[in-house]
N, C-alpha and C positions, 0 to 999 in steps of 0.2 A: 592793792601792793601788796599787802601781806601776805592772805591767801594764793596769789600768783605764787611767792617765793619758796611757799609751802609744799605747793602742787609741784613745784618747780624740784624739788626735794625729792618729793615721795616718786615721781616720773624718772628723776635720773637714778635712785636707788634702784628701782624694777628693774631698768636696763639694764643696772651692772648686774644685777642678782641672774637674770635671766641669761643673759649672756656669760656668763662664769657656768651654770646649769646645762646650756647646749653646747658647750665646748669653743665656739667663740672666740673666748681667750681664758689663758693659763693663768693668771695672776693670782688668785685666789680670790675667794667673796668680798670678803671685805674689801682688798685692795682695788679690787672693780671698782665698788659700788664708792669710793671715796673718789677715783678717777671720775668716774662718770658723774657726781656731785660736783667736784672740781669746773668741767667742761660748762655745765649748764647752769652755777654760779658769773662764770666768765662770761655766757654766751646774757644772761636775765643782766648784766649789767651794763654789757656793748647795747642790749637791746633799750633798758631804762636811761643811759646818756647820749645815744647817737641815734635812737629809733631806728636799727636796722637787724631784719631779723625776717624768720616768713609770714610773718600777722601773728597766728594763734599761740601762744607761749608755753602752749604743748607741746605743740610740733617744734619751737625752739628748742625745747628741755630735749626732745628726743633727739632731734640732729646732734645736737650740741655734745649728746652722755656718747652717742656711740662714734664719735665724729674725737672724742677724747680719746674712746678705746682703740682706735685706727691708729691714730699720732703717736700715742705714748708707746717708747718704742721696748715691749718687753721681750718682744722673741729674741734675744740679746742675751737674757740672762741662763743660769745653767740650774 
């Protein structure tokens, strides 16, 4: 359980960093990483409590990180 959580945080951090470097988001590196980690933790605990997910913890972390970046409305900021 603990290595899965650590892997989730690492994957989410990488997704946040890469999304900022490639221009997918314009939040700032730290902000994108925090958004991704929050989304990945949410998906991790939903998987833990209800068993809802894609099967693989890595795929769950990847999909939830990208989803969190898409959902958070940062394009209205100046």
